[in-house]
C-alpha positions in Angstrom: -18.2 -46.5 82.5 -21.2 -47.7 83.9 -22.6 -50.2 87.2 -21.7 -48.5 89.0 -21.0 -45.4 87.2 -17.2 -44.4 87.0 -16.1 -41.8 83.8 -15.6 -42.1 80.1 -13.7 -45.1 78.6 -12.1 -44.3 75.1 -10.7 -46.5 72.4 -9.3 -45.9 69.5 -10.2 -49.0 67.0 -8.7 -51.1 63.9 -10.4 -53.8 62.0 -8.6 -56.5 63.8 -7.9 -54.6 67.3 -9.0 -52.1 70.0 -7.1 -49.7 72.3 -8.6 -47.7 75.7 -7.7 -45.7 78.5 -9.5 -44.6 81.2 -7.1 -41.9 81.7 -6.0 -40.1 79.2 -2.4 -40.9 79.5 -2.3 -45.2 79.6 -3.7 -46.8 76.7 -4.1 -51.3 76.7 -3.9 -52.5 72.9 -5.3 -56.0 72.3 -5.6 -58.0 69.0 -9.0 -59.1 68.6 -8.6 -63.5 68.2 -11.3 -64.0 65.2 -7.5 -62.4 63.3 -5.7 -65.1 64.1 -7.7 -67.4 62.8 -8.1 -68.5 58.2 -11.9 -70.7 59.7 -13.2 -67.7 60.6 -16.9 -69.2 59.3 -16.6 -72.1 60.8 -15.8 -70.7 64.4 -18.6 -68.4 64.0 -21.3 -71.0 62.7 -20.2 -72.9 66.2 -20.4 -70.0 68.0 -16.7 -70.7 69.3 -16.2 -67.6 71.2 -12.1 -66.4 70.9 -10.1 -64.3 73.1 -8.4 -60.8 72.8 -4.8 -61.5 72.8 -3.5 -58.2 74.6 -0.7 -57.0 72.3 1.0 -54.7 74.8 1.0 -51.0 77.0 1.4 -47.9 75.8 2.3 -44.1 77.5 3.5 -41.2 75.7 5.9 -41.6 78.6 7.1 -45.1 78.8 6.9 -45.6 74.7 5.3 -49.8 74.2 5.8 -52.1 76.3 4.8 -55.9 74.6 3.2 -58.2 76.3 4.5 -60.8 77.4 3.8 -63.8 73.9 1.5 -66.9 75.0 1.1 -67.6 71.3 4.2 -67.9 69.0 2.7 -69.2 66.7 0.3 -66.5 66.1 3.0 -63.4 67.4 3.6 -62.1 63.8 0.2 -61.8 63.2 -0.1 -60.5 66.2 3.0 -57.9 65.7 1.0 -56.6 62.5 -1.9 -56.2 63.8 -1.1 -54.4 67.1 1.5 -52.2 65.0 -1.2 -51.2 62.7 -3.5 -50.0 66.0 -0.2 -48.5 68.4 0.3 -45.8 64.9 -3.5 -45.3 65.2 -3.5 -44.7 69.1 -0.5 -42.6 68.4 -2.3 -40.4 65.6 -5.3 -39.8 67.9 -4.0 -39.6 70.9 -3.7 -36.0 71.2 -7.1 -36.1 69.7 -9.3 -36.7 73.7 -11.7 -36.6 74.9 -13.9 -38.4 72.3 -16.7 -37.3 71.1 -19.5 -39.7 73.2 -20.7 -42.8 71.1 -22.5 -45.2 73.3 -26.4 -43.8 71.8 -27.9 -46.7 73.2 -28.5 -47.0 77.3 -30.5 -49.3 79.5 -32.9 -47.9 82.5 -33.5 -49.2 84.8 -37.5 -48.3 84.6 -39.7 -46.8 87.7 -42.1 -49.7 89.2 -45.5 -46.9 89.2 -44.2 -44.9 86.3 -42.8 -47.1 83.8 -40.2 -44.1 83.4 -36.2 -43.8 83.5 -35.3 -44.1 86.4 -31.5 -44.9 86.7 -29.4 -45.7 84.0 -27.3 -49.1 84.1 -25.9 -49.1 81.2 -24.8 -48.4 78.1 -23.5 -49.0 74.5 -22.3 -47.9 70.9 -24.8 -50.1 68.7 -27.8 -53.2 69.1 -25.6 -55.8 69.5 -24.3 -54.5 72.4 -28.3 -54.1 74.1 -27.7 -57.4 76.4 -29.8 -58.8 79.1 -28.1 -58.2 81.9 -28.3 -61.0 85.3 -30.7 -58.8 86.9 -32.3 -55.4 86.3 -30.4 -53.5 89.4 -28.5 -49.8 90.2 -25.8 -49.3 92.2 -23.6 -46.2 93.1 -20.4 -49.0 93.6 -19.9 -50.8 96.7 -16.2 -48.3 97.0 -18.9 -45.4 96.4 -21.3 -47.3 100.0 -17.8 -47.7 102.3 -17.2 -43.9 102.0 -20.6 -42.2 101.5 -23.3 -43.3 104.2 -25.7 -41.3 102.0 -24.9 -43.8 99.1 -26.0 -47.1 100.5 -29.7 -45.2 101.0 -30.0 -44.3 97.6 -29.1 -47.5 96.9 -32.4 -48.8 99.1 -34.4 -46.1 97.8 -34.0 -46.3 93.9 -34.5 -50.4 94.8 -37.4 -50.0 96.3 -38.4 -47.5 93.7 -37.9 -50.0 90.9 -39.5 -52.3 92.9 -39.8 -56.0 93.3 -40.2 -56.9 90.2 -37.6 -54.5 88.6 -37.4 -54.0 85.1 -35.4 -52.2 82.5 -35.5 -51.8 79.3 -32.5 -50.5 75.9 -33.2 -47.1 74.7 -31.7 -45.6 71.8 -31.3 -42.1 72.6 -31.5 -39.4 69.5 -29.9 -36.1 68.5 -33.0 -34.0 70.1 -32.7 -36.2 73.7 -35.7 -38.1 73.3 -35.4 -41.9 72.9 -36.8 -45.1 71.4 -36.9 -48.5 73.4 -35.1 -51.2 71.8 -36.5 -53.6 73.7 -37.1 -55.0 77.2 -35.2 -57.1 79.7 -35.9 -58.3 83.2 -40.2 -59.7 82.0 -41.8 -57.5 79.2 -43.3 -53.9 80.2 -45.7 -52.3 78.1 -43.4 -48.8 77.0 -41.1 -52.0 74.2 -42.3 -49.9 70.8 -42.7 -46.3 72.7 -40.6 -43.2 71.5 -39.9 -40.8 74.6 -38.9 -37.5 74.9 -35.6 -36.1 76.7 -37.3 -34.8 79.9 -38.5 -38.3 80.5 -34.0 -39.3 80.9 -32.6 -37.9 83.6 -28.2 -36.1 82.4 -26.9 -37.4 85.5 -28.0 -39.8 85.4 -30.8 -40.6 88.4 -34.1 -39.2 87.9 -34.5 -36.5 90.7 -38.4 -36.3 90.2 -38.5 -39.6 91.2 -37.2 -38.5 94.4 -38.9 -36.6 98.1 -37.2 -33.4 99.1 -35.0 -35.4 101.8 -33.6 -38.3 99.5 -32.7 -35.6 96.6 -29.6 -34.7 99.6 -28.7 -37.8 99.6 -28.4 -38.2 95.3 -26.6 -34.0 95.9 -24.2 -36.4 98.0 -24.0 -38.6 95.5 -23.1 -36.1 92.6 -20.2 -34.1 94.7 -18.3 -37.7 95.2 -18.5 -38.9 91.9 -17.9 -35.3 90.7 -14.2 -36.0 89.5 -15.8 -38.6 86.7 -18.6 -36.2 86.1 -16.6 -33.5 84.7 -15.5 -35.5 82.1 -19.3 -35.0 80.6 -19.2 -32.7 77.3 -22.5 -31.5 78.2 -22.4 -29.5 80.9 -24.0 -26.7 82.2 -21.2 -24.0 83.4 -22.8 -23.5 86.9 -23.3 -27.6 86.8 -18.9 -27.5 85.8 -18.5 -25.0 88.7 -19.6 -27.3 90.5 -18.3 -30.2 90.0 -15.3 -28.9 89.5 -15.6 -27.2 93.6 -16.8 -30.5 94.4 -13.7 -32.5 92.4 -10.7 -30.6 94.3 -12.1 -32.4 97.8 -10.5 -36.1 95.6 -7.6 -34.7 94.3 -6.8 -38.3 93.7 -9.5 -38.7 91.1 -9.2 -35.6 89.9 -5.5 -35.2 89.2 -6.3 -39.5 87.5 -9.1 -38.3 85.8 -8.2 -34.0 84.5 -6.8 -35.1 80.8 -10.1 -36.3 80.1 -11.5 -32.8 80.9 -13.4 -31.3 77.8 -12.7 -28.1 80.0 -11.2 -26.1 83.1 -13.4 -23.2 84.3 -10.6 -22.8 87.6 -7.8 -23.4 86.7 -6.1 -22.2 90.3 -8.1 -24.5 92.0 -7.8 -28.1 90.3 -4.2 -26.8 90.3 -3.7 -26.6 93.9 -6.1 -30.1 93.9 -2.7 -31.9 91.7 -0.5 -30.2 94.4 -2.6 -31.6 96.9 -2.9 -35.1 94.9 0.8 -35.2 93.7 2.0 -34.8 98.2 0.3 -37.6 98.9 1.5 -40.0 96.3 5.2 -39.0 97.4 4.2 -39.6 101.0 6.9 -42.0 102.9 4.6 -45.1 103.8 2.7 -44.8 101.0 0.1 -47.7 100.8 -0.7 -48.4 96.8 -3.3 -51.4 97.8 -4.9 -48.2 99.7 -4.9 -46.1 96.1 -5.9 -49.0 94.0 -9.0 -49.1 95.5 -9.9 -45.9 93.3 -8.9 -46.9 90.2 -11.1 -46.6 86.8 -9.5 -49.5 86.0 -11.5 -50.8 82.3 -11.4 -54.4 84.0 -13.2 -53.4 86.9 -15.9 -55.6 88.5 -18.4 -54.4 90.6 -20.2 -57.6 92.4 -23.5 -57.2 94.5 -24.0 -57.6 98.0 -25.7 -60.8 99.1 
């Protein structure tokens, strides 16, 4: 989940339905609206957008909770497709975390070199490679409110991207290289080029483009993002140990995202953070809105500053 980076959204997909989770505990189930109509070909020909129907939520603890029935005429089909999806979720939920599937990546380009500077979006197929409204990287408004270094780094990346920022979709390959697939926010000379893996920063921002002082800003951002970064499967042991230590300072977010971690190195430290999170969640006078601000909901939308 990017724009800003906030972890990984896992999904289970059937022919006509999708389920997503961002914490490994609760799933939201949707039935695709196209399956409710027999004249799908006509709808596609006239470019009619059919909204998805929310079937409900499911967790192992709470079971299925159906969403309000808003289209009674189609409820039998919704229940049939939703039931098939629920069975698939129950069958595969224990396999989390799933392998990453978003091999298409949209990178903001360095204005001076034309090389990838910061990752701003990703997708699982060429159909996801749409041009964004603007080529812009952000650490997120919540992060910038809590971390002054993040706002500084936001300005640094914007300056490196130049007055007319450009972005490029790449298809990443098994060896880490990336082939350019389309250009957005203006054409670029590298449109058909394949770049080696060294050109793509594994933690989403090219530290080599930053001065030593600016790299300190990036390090501060990575420490703040550490609960989400621990979801990444390809971290080295050294990186995972460093991010685990940093994530324990963000106990609530660590506790929320723990089921999606591929592994835990220091179980004692993580357990202590979970105890802290439990105490904070049970404190008298707790403000649920304050904790909700840190939620990694798939519906989160980052609104640019004016």
